[in-house]
C-alpha positions as CSV (number, residue, x, y, z in Angstrom):
1,M,0.0,0.2,0.2
2,H,1.0,3.7,-0.7
3,H,1.7,5.7,2.4
4,Q,0.7,8.7,1.2
5,R,-2.7,7.6,-0.1
6,T,-3.6,5.4,2.9
7,T,-2.1,7.2,5.7
8,G,-1.3,10.8,4.5
9,L,2.4,10.4,5.1
10,T,5.0,10.4,2.9
11,A,7.5,7.4,2.8
12,T,9.9,9.5,4.3
13,Q,7.6,10.9,7.3
14,F,6.3,7.3,7.7
15,T,9.8,5.7,8.2
16,T,10.7,8.7,10.3
17,L,7.4,8.1,12.6
18,L,8.5,4.6,12.4
19,T,12.1,5.2,13.8
20,A,10.8,7.2,16.6
21,L,8.1,4.8,17.7
22,N,11.0,1.9,18.0
23,N,12.9,3.9,20.1
24,H,10.0,4.2,22.6
25,L,8.8,0.6,22.2
26,T,10.1,-2.6,22.3
27,W,7.7,-4.4,20.0
28,F,9.0,-7.9,20.5
29,K,9.9,-9.5,23.5
30,P,11.6,-12.6,24.3
31,D,9.7,-13.6,27.2
32,Q,6.2,-12.8,25.5
33,K,4.4,-14.4,22.9
34,P,5.4,-13.3,19.5
35,R,3.0,-10.6,17.8
36,K,1.1,-11.3,14.7
37,L,2.0,-8.1,12.9
38,T,5.5,-6.4,12.6
39,L,5.7,-2.9,13.8
40,A,5.3,-1.1,10.6
41,P,2.2,-2.7,9.6
42,A,0.9,-1.9,13.4
43,L,2.1,1.6,12.7
44,K,0.1,1.6,9.2
45,L,-3.2,-0.1,10.7
46,T,-3.3,2.6,13.4
47,L,-2.8,5.3,11.0
48,L,-5.6,4.2,8.8
49,Y,-8.1,3.6,11.7
50,H,-7.3,7.3,12.8
51,R,-7.6,8.7,9.3
52,H,-10.4,6.8,7.6
53,N,-12.2,5.9,10.8
54,L,-12.2,2.1,9.8
55,T,-13.7,-0.7,11.8
56,E,-11.7,-3.1,13.7
57,E,-13.3,-5.9,11.8
58,L,-12.5,-4.3,8.2
59,L,-8.7,-3.8,9.3
60,A,-8.8,-7.4,10.5
61,E,-9.9,-8.6,7.3
62,I,-7.2,-6.4,5.4
63,F,-4.1,-7.3,7.4
64,T,-5.3,-10.9,7.9
65,V,-5.3,-11.2,11.7
66,S,-8.2,-11.2,14.2
67,Q,-10.0,-8.3,15.4
68,P,-8.8,-8.6,18.8
69,T,-5.4,-8.4,17.6
70,I,-6.0,-5.1,15.9
71,S,-7.8,-3.7,19.0
72,R,-4.9,-4.7,21.2
73,T,-2.3,-3.4,18.4
74,I,-4.0,-0.1,18.4
75,N,-3.6,0.5,21.9
76,T,-0.3,-0.5,22.1
77,I,0.6,2.0,19.5
78,E,-1.5,5.0,20.4
79,K,0.3,4.6,23.9
80,A,3.6,5.1,22.4
81,L,2.6,7.4,19.9
82,A,1.6,9.7,22.9
83,K,5.3,9.4,24.2
84,V,6.5,10.1,20.8
85,F,4.8,13.5,20.6
86,R,4.8,14.3,24.0
87,P,8.0,16.5,23.7
88,L,6.5,18.2,20.4
89,E,3.3,19.6,22.6
90,Q,3.2,23.1,23.4
91,S,0.3,25.7,24.5
92,I,-2.1,27.4,21.4
93,E,-0.8,30.4,23.0
94,N,2.7,29.4,22.4
95,S,2.1,27.9,19.0
96,L,0.3,30.9,17.8
97,K,3.2,33.6,18.6
98,I,4.1,34.3,15.1
99,P,3.9,37.4,13.1
100,G,1.3,38.0,10.4
101,S,-2.5,36.8,9.6
102,L,-3.8,33.6,10.8
103,V,-6.8,31.5,9.2
104,I,-9.2,29.1,11.3
105,D,-11.7,26.5,10.5
106,G,-13.8,23.9,12.3
107,T,-13.4,20.2,11.2
108,L,-15.6,17.3,12.4
109,I,-13.4,13.9,13.3
110,P,-16.0,10.9,12.6
111,T,-16.3,8.5,15.7
112,W,-18.8,5.9,15.7
113,N,-20.6,6.8,19.1
114,W,-23.3,9.0,18.9
115,R,-23.5,10.0,22.3
116,S,-20.1,10.4,24.7
117,L,-20.4,11.4,28.4
118,G,-24.4,12.5,27.8
119,K,-23.6,14.7,25.1
120,I,-24.8,14.4,21.6
121,N,-22.0,14.0,18.9
122,F,-24.0,14.3,16.0
123,S,-23.7,17.1,13.4
124,G,-26.5,18.1,11.5
125,Q,-24.3,20.4,9.0
126,H,-22.1,17.3,8.3
127,K,-24.9,14.7,9.0
128,R,-22.6,12.2,10.7
129,A,-21.5,11.8,14.3
130,G,-18.1,13.2,15.3
131,F,-16.0,15.8,17.6
132,N,-15.6,19.3,16.3
133,H,-11.8,20.5,16.4
134,Q,-10.7,24.2,15.7
135,V,-7.5,24.0,13.3
136,I,-5.4,27.0,13.0
137,C,-3.2,27.8,10.0
138,T,-0.8,30.3,8.8
139,V,-2.0,31.7,5.2
140,D,0.2,29.6,3.6
141,G,-1.1,26.4,5.2
142,K,1.4,25.8,7.7
143,L,-0.4,23.8,10.8
144,L,-0.1,25.6,14.0
145,A,-2.7,24.3,16.3
146,I,-5.5,21.9,16.8
147,T,-7.9,22.2,19.8
148,D,-9.5,19.8,21.9
149,P,-12.7,18.3,20.8
150,V,-16.2,19.7,21.7
151,P,-19.3,17.4,20.6
152,G,-20.0,17.4,17.2
153,A,-23.5,18.9,17.3
154,R,-21.9,22.3,18.8
155,H,-21.1,24.9,16.0
156,D,-17.6,26.7,15.3
157,A,-18.5,29.8,17.0
158,Y,-19.2,27.8,20.1
159,A,-16.1,25.9,19.8
160,F,-14.4,29.2,19.5
161,K,-15.8,30.6,22.7
162,H,-15.3,27.6,24.4
163,H,-11.6,27.3,23.9
164,D,-11.4,31.1,24.7
165,L,-9.7,31.7,21.2
166,Q,-10.7,35.3,21.4
167,K,-7.5,35.6,23.5
168,Y,-5.0,35.0,20.4
169,L,-7.2,35.1,17.3
170,N,-8.0,38.9,16.4
171,E,-9.3,41.2,13.7
172,S,-6.4,39.9,11.4
173,T,-7.7,36.4,11.4
174,L,-9.4,35.2,8.6
175,A,-12.5,32.6,8.9
176,D,-15.6,31.6,7.2
177,K,-19.3,32.6,8.2
178,G,-19.7,30.4,10.7
179,Y,-17.6,32.9,13.0
180,L,-19.4,36.0,12.1
181,G,-19.7,38.4,15.1
182,L,-16.5,37.0,16.7
183,G,-14.2,40.1,15.7
184,L,-12.5,38.1,12.8
185,V,-12.3,38.7,9.3
186,T,-14.9,36.9,7.8
187,P,-16.7,37.2,4.3
188,T,-20.2,39.8,4.3
189,R,-23.2,37.6,4.3
190,R,-25.5,37.6,1.4
191,S,-28.9,39.6,1.8
192,K,-32.1,39.0,-0.2
193,A,-33.1,42.6,0.2
194,R,-30.1,44.1,-1.5
195,R,-27.3,43.5,-3.8
196,I,-23.8,43.0,-2.3
197,A,-21.6,45.7,-4.0
198,A,-18.6,44.6,-6.5
199,D,-16.1,45.7,-4.0
200,V,-17.7,43.7,-1.4
201,K,-17.7,40.4,-3.5
202,A,-14.3,41.0,-4.1
203,V,-13.2,41.1,-0.6
204,N,-15.2,38.0,0.1
205,R,-13.4,36.4,-2.8
206,F,-10.3,37.2,-1.2
207,I,-11.0,35.8,2.2
208,N,-12.5,32.7,0.7
209,S,-9.4,31.7,-1.3
210,R,-7.0,32.5,2.0
211,R,-9.1,29.6,3.9
212,V,-6.3,27.1,3.4
213,V,-7.4,25.3,6.6
214,E,-8.6,22.3,4.6
215,R,-5.3,21.6,2.9
216,G,-3.8,21.9,6.6
217,I,-6.6,19.2,7.7
218,A,-5.8,17.1,4.6
């Protein structure tokens, strides 16, 4: 399988992550039963699980192992990846301390459960269950920060306020119409009562052309 088409990582990125993972994890232990999978397929199936929201049953079929093996593998790799990435973690405040305009947008990360801790995860906008994450990039698409999740039923304006992002983002930040009234640069909403002036349309096109978060998410 091609790494970039399946996991979203280039071959070099996958190899780098695999090497870092190998330094934090002893995959084969002499005093334990041999694993059904080597470390590389274990990492790949974990990335597939999160990137494409595949079921464990489907992954078991793809990698020709049992569903319990898939479940144990994902759990082990997730814990090891948390150790790998921990030194890279920093607060949103520090992540956004760079010059120039920023861009924010929300994305829905799919999940199988419709409810979590009594909160509804179903998004009416996307017609599926998941969690809302706020993603912040530079205007050239460099990913800077991803917030913790809120239930998928919550809209972007709620998530923006919930995470107190107004502390770090101001009138130089570009956003879509889901952030109207929050002090950001957003397109002007269309009105049936009056036509939008040509200069306003030009500004709207400029703002929409700079919405690069989708590329960062991809």
